[in-house]
C-alpha positions as CSV (number, residue, x, y, z in Angstrom):
1,M,2.4,2.3,28.1
2,S,-0.9,2.7,26.4
3,E,-2.0,0.4,23.6
4,M,-3.1,2.0,20.4
5,T,-6.2,0.4,18.9
6,L,-6.9,1.3,15.4
7,D,-10.4,2.5,14.3
8,G,-12.2,0.6,11.6
9,P,-14.0,-2.7,11.2
10,A,-12.2,-5.9,12.5
11,P,-8.7,-4.5,13.0
12,S,-6.2,-7.1,11.9
13,F,-3.8,-6.2,14.7
14,Q,-3.0,-3.9,17.6
15,I,0.3,-2.4,18.4
16,D,1.7,-0.3,21.2
17,A,3.1,2.6,19.2
18,Q,5.2,3.8,22.2
19,S,7.1,0.5,22.2
20,I,8.7,1.4,18.9
21,S,11.9,3.2,19.9
22,P,12.4,6.6,18.1
23,G,16.1,5.7,17.7
24,W,15.5,4.8,14.1
25,Q,15.0,8.5,13.4
26,S,18.8,8.9,13.4
27,D,19.1,6.4,10.5
28,T,18.5,8.4,7.3
29,R,17.8,5.2,5.3
30,V,15.0,4.2,7.7
31,V,13.6,7.7,7.8
32,G,13.5,7.7,4.0
33,D,11.9,4.2,3.9
34,L,9.1,5.2,6.3
35,R,8.5,8.4,4.4
36,T,7.9,6.2,1.3
37,D,5.7,3.9,3.3
38,H,3.6,6.8,4.5
39,A,3.3,8.1,0.9
40,G,2.5,4.6,-0.3
41,E,-0.2,3.9,2.2
42,T,-1.7,7.3,1.5
43,G,-1.8,6.4,-2.2
44,A,-3.3,3.0,-1.4
45,V,-6.2,4.5,0.5
46,Y,-6.9,6.8,-2.4
47,I,-6.7,3.9,-4.9
48,Y,-9.6,2.2,-3.2
49,R,-11.5,5.5,-2.9
50,G,-11.0,5.9,-6.6
51,I,-12.4,2.4,-7.3
52,L,-15.4,3.0,-5.1
53,A,-16.2,6.3,-6.8
54,V,-17.1,4.6,-10.0
55,S,-17.5,0.8,-9.6
56,R,-20.9,-0.7,-9.0
57,D,-19.8,-4.3,-9.3
58,P,-20.6,-6.0,-6.0
59,K,-17.4,-8.1,-6.0
60,V,-15.2,-5.1,-6.7
61,V,-17.0,-2.9,-4.1
62,A,-16.7,-5.5,-1.4
63,F,-13.0,-6.1,-2.2
64,A,-12.3,-2.3,-2.2
65,Q,-14.2,-1.6,1.0
66,D,-12.3,-4.5,2.8
67,H,-8.9,-3.5,1.6
68,L,-9.6,0.2,2.2
69,A,-10.1,-0.6,5.9
70,T,-6.8,-2.4,6.1
71,E,-4.8,0.3,4.2
72,S,-6.4,2.9,6.5
73,Q,-5.1,0.9,9.5
74,H,-1.6,0.8,8.0
75,L,-1.7,4.6,7.4
76,K,-2.7,5.3,11.0
77,L,0.1,3.1,12.2
78,I,2.8,4.8,10.3
79,E,1.4,8.3,11.2
80,A,1.6,7.2,14.8
81,I,5.4,6.9,14.6
82,L,6.5,9.1,11.7
83,P,6.5,12.8,12.7
84,K,4.7,15.2,10.4
85,E,7.9,17.1,9.6
86,K,9.5,13.8,8.3
87,R,6.6,13.0,5.9
88,S,6.7,13.6,2.1
89,R,5.7,17.1,1.0
90,L,4.0,15.7,-2.0
91,I,1.0,14.1,-0.2
92,P,-1.5,15.9,-2.5
93,V,0.3,14.3,-5.5
94,W,0.2,10.9,-4.0
95,K,-3.5,11.2,-3.2
96,L,-4.4,12.2,-6.8
97,A,-2.1,9.6,-8.3
98,G,-3.7,6.9,-6.1
99,W,-7.2,8.0,-6.8
100,M,-6.6,7.9,-10.6
101,T,-4.9,4.5,-10.3
102,G,-8.1,3.2,-8.9
103,F,-10.6,5.2,-10.8
104,L,-9.3,4.5,-14.4
105,P,-9.3,0.7,-14.2
106,A,-12.7,0.7,-12.5
107,L,-14.0,2.5,-15.6
108,V,-12.9,-0.5,-17.7
109,G,-14.0,-3.4,-15.6
110,P,-13.4,-5.7,-12.6
111,R,-10.5,-7.7,-14.1
112,L,-8.5,-4.6,-14.7
113,V,-9.1,-3.4,-11.2
114,F,-7.8,-6.7,-9.8
115,K,-4.8,-6.8,-12.1
116,T,-4.0,-3.2,-11.1
117,I,-4.1,-4.2,-7.4
118,E,-2.0,-7.3,-8.1
119,A,0.6,-5.1,-9.8
120,V,0.7,-2.5,-7.0
121,E,0.9,-5.1,-4.2
122,T,3.6,-7.1,-6.0
123,F,5.7,-3.9,-5.9
124,V,4.8,-3.1,-2.3
125,D,5.7,-6.6,-1.1
126,H,9.2,-6.2,-2.6
127,H,9.5,-2.7,-1.2
128,Y,8.7,-3.9,2.3
129,Q,11.0,-6.9,2.0
130,E,13.9,-4.6,1.1
131,Q,13.3,-2.6,4.3
132,I,13.0,-5.8,6.4
133,D,16.2,-7.1,4.9
134,Y,18.0,-3.9,5.8
135,L,16.8,-4.0,9.4
136,D,17.9,-7.7,9.6
137,K,21.3,-6.6,8.3
138,I,21.9,-3.9,10.9
139,D,20.1,-6.0,13.5
140,R,18.3,-3.1,15.1
141,Y,14.7,-1.8,15.6
142,A,13.0,-5.2,16.1
143,D,9.7,-3.6,16.9
144,L,9.7,-1.5,13.7
145,K,10.6,-4.6,11.8
146,N,7.6,-6.4,13.3
147,L,5.3,-3.6,12.2
148,L,6.7,-3.8,8.6
149,E,6.3,-7.6,8.5
150,I,2.6,-7.3,9.6
151,C,1.9,-4.7,6.9
152,Q,3.8,-6.8,4.4
153,A,1.7,-9.8,5.2
154,D,-1.5,-7.8,4.6
155,E,-0.2,-6.6,1.2
156,Q,0.7,-10.1,0.2
157,H,-2.8,-11.2,1.0
158,H,-4.2,-8.3,-1.1
159,R,-1.9,-9.3,-4.0
160,D,-2.9,-13.0,-3.9
161,E,-6.6,-12.2,-3.5
162,A,-6.5,-9.8,-6.4
163,G,-4.7,-12.3,-8.6
164,S,-7.3,-15.0,-7.8
165,L,-10.2,-12.6,-8.5
166,A,-8.5,-11.5,-11.8
167,G,-8.8,-15.1,-13.0
168,N,-5.2,-15.4,-13.9
169,G,-4.7,-17.9,-16.7
170,Q,-8.2,-17.2,-18.1
171,E,-9.2,-14.9,-20.9
172,P,-12.3,-12.9,-19.9
173,S,-13.9,-10.7,-22.5
174,T,-12.9,-7.4,-20.9
175,G,-9.8,-6.3,-19.0
176,S,-7.3,-8.6,-20.8
177,G,-4.7,-8.4,-23.6
178,P,-1.7,-6.2,-24.4
179,L,-3.3,-3.0,-23.0
180,V,-3.6,-4.7,-19.6
181,T,0.1,-5.7,-19.8
182,L,1.0,-2.1,-20.7
183,W,-1.1,-0.6,-17.9
184,T,0.3,-2.9,-15.2
185,K,3.8,-2.2,-16.3
186,L,3.0,1.5,-16.1
187,V,1.5,1.0,-12.6
188,G,4.7,-0.7,-11.5
189,W,6.9,2.0,-13.0
190,G,4.8,4.7,-11.4
191,S,5.0,3.0,-8.0
192,Q,8.8,2.8,-8.3
193,S,9.0,6.5,-9.4
194,A,6.8,7.6,-6.5
195,V,9.0,5.8,-4.0
196,A,12.1,7.5,-5.4
197,A,10.5,10.9,-5.2
198,A,8.9,10.4,-1.8
199,R,12.2,9.3,-0.2
200,Y,13.6,12.8,-0.6
201,I,10.7,15.2,-1.1
């Protein structure tokens, strides 16, 4: 079996895509989950592209570039195992939604960028955990579960880093207050709605 090495700076892991049995394709729940993962990782890539399109803050740019590389790795991993015909047909929508989710907070300031990523990654962490719990329950597809756990660990790191950079518990002059709360709730609702749509379309 040949090992698939991902492109990009300092890959966080390597995986033999051929070692992941395609048997999971007979489980409609898992197929739907991976379709949402592919849509989500596509959206994540475009979130960071949206941020980089407008932000000139050095800390934000470094953060976005680093995490864009990781999310691109995740996307390539999922594309290596999920056939094109099983992917969401709404990919252009997820690209646009992701880009706007990065672009709009970047117009406001660094803290809103970091709070946005924290909200997105909190949702993604829970979403991956639901999938991992299901694979534990059926006690199958250990290699697929390992892939999801690796991706989840990266997303948890993104969440925690974003929370730290947002200065949680502080009150900076921009990017705070009720509008931030409303925006992050909207981001969470949007993420949930996107998963529901991508599972079937």
